[in-house]
C-alpha positions in Angstrom: 6.8 0.1 -1.9 3.2 1.4 -2.5 1.0 -1.4 -1.7 -3.0 -1.1 -3.7 -5.3 -2.0 -0.5 -7.2 -3.9 -3.3 -4.2 -5.6 -4.3 -3.8 -6.0 -0.8 -6.8 -7.7 0.0 -7.1 -10.1 -2.5 -3.7 -12.2 -1.5 -5.2 -11.9 1.6 -4.5 -15.9 0.3 -1.5 -17.4 -1.0 -2.1 -19.7 -2.7 0.3 -22.6 -5.2 -1.4 -20.3 -8.2 -0.8 -17.0 -6.7 2.1 -15.1 -9.4 4.7 -14.7 -7.7 5.5 -10.7 -8.3 2.1 -10.1 -7.0 2.4 -11.9 -4.3 5.5 -10.4 -3.0 4.2 -7.0 -3.5 0.9 -7.2 -1.6 3.0 -9.2 1.0 7.3 -8.2 1.5 7.1 -10.2 4.3 6.5 -13.4 2.7 10.4 -12.3 1.3 12.0 -14.6 4.1 9.2 -17.1 4.0 11.4 -17.6 0.3 14.5 -16.0 1.2 13.7 -20.1 4.0 13.3 -21.7 1.4 16.4 -21.2 -1.0 14.8 -19.1 -3.4 15.5 -15.6 -4.3 12.4 -15.3 -6.7 12.4 -12.1 -6.5 15.3 -11.0 -9.0 14.6 -14.1 -11.1 13.3 -12.9 -14.7 10.6 -16.1 -14.2 9.6 -14.8 -11.0 7.1 -12.2 -13.5 5.5 -14.6 -15.7 5.8 -18.2 -12.7 2.6 -19.5 -10.5 4.7 -20.1 -6.9 3.4 -23.4 -7.6 5.7 -23.1 -11.1 8.6 -21.5 -9.1 9.2 -24.4 -6.1 8.3 -26.8 -8.5 11.2 -26.3 -10.7 12.6 -26.5 -7.4 11.8 -29.0 -6.6 9.7 -28.2 -3.4 7.4 -28.9 -0.7 4.7 -26.8 -3.0 2.1 -26.7 0.3 4.9 -26.4 3.1 5.4 -23.4 1.4 2.1 -21.5 0.8 1.8 -23.2 4.3 4.6 -21.0 5.6 3.7 -18.3 3.1 -0.5 -17.1 4.7 1.2 -17.3 8.2 3.4 -15.6 7.7 1.0 -12.6 6.3 -1.2 -13.6 9.3 1.9 -13.4 11.8 1.7 -10.2 10.4 -1.4 -8.7 10.1 
């Protein structure tokens, strides 16, 4: 999976409003964070158009905690 460097730079800080697929394409390492939270977002059709906040919220998860963990994962793998 080749990542456009401009897209990766634009997604250095993930928010609840970030599209799920765009975030994973820019930072494949965050798939483990989704798995740790029990989210199979990557295989879900809704991931094409849902934000991380919408997807996590629909599953009753702590969205701010998820976003924090995603951004920590990105920084740790930078």
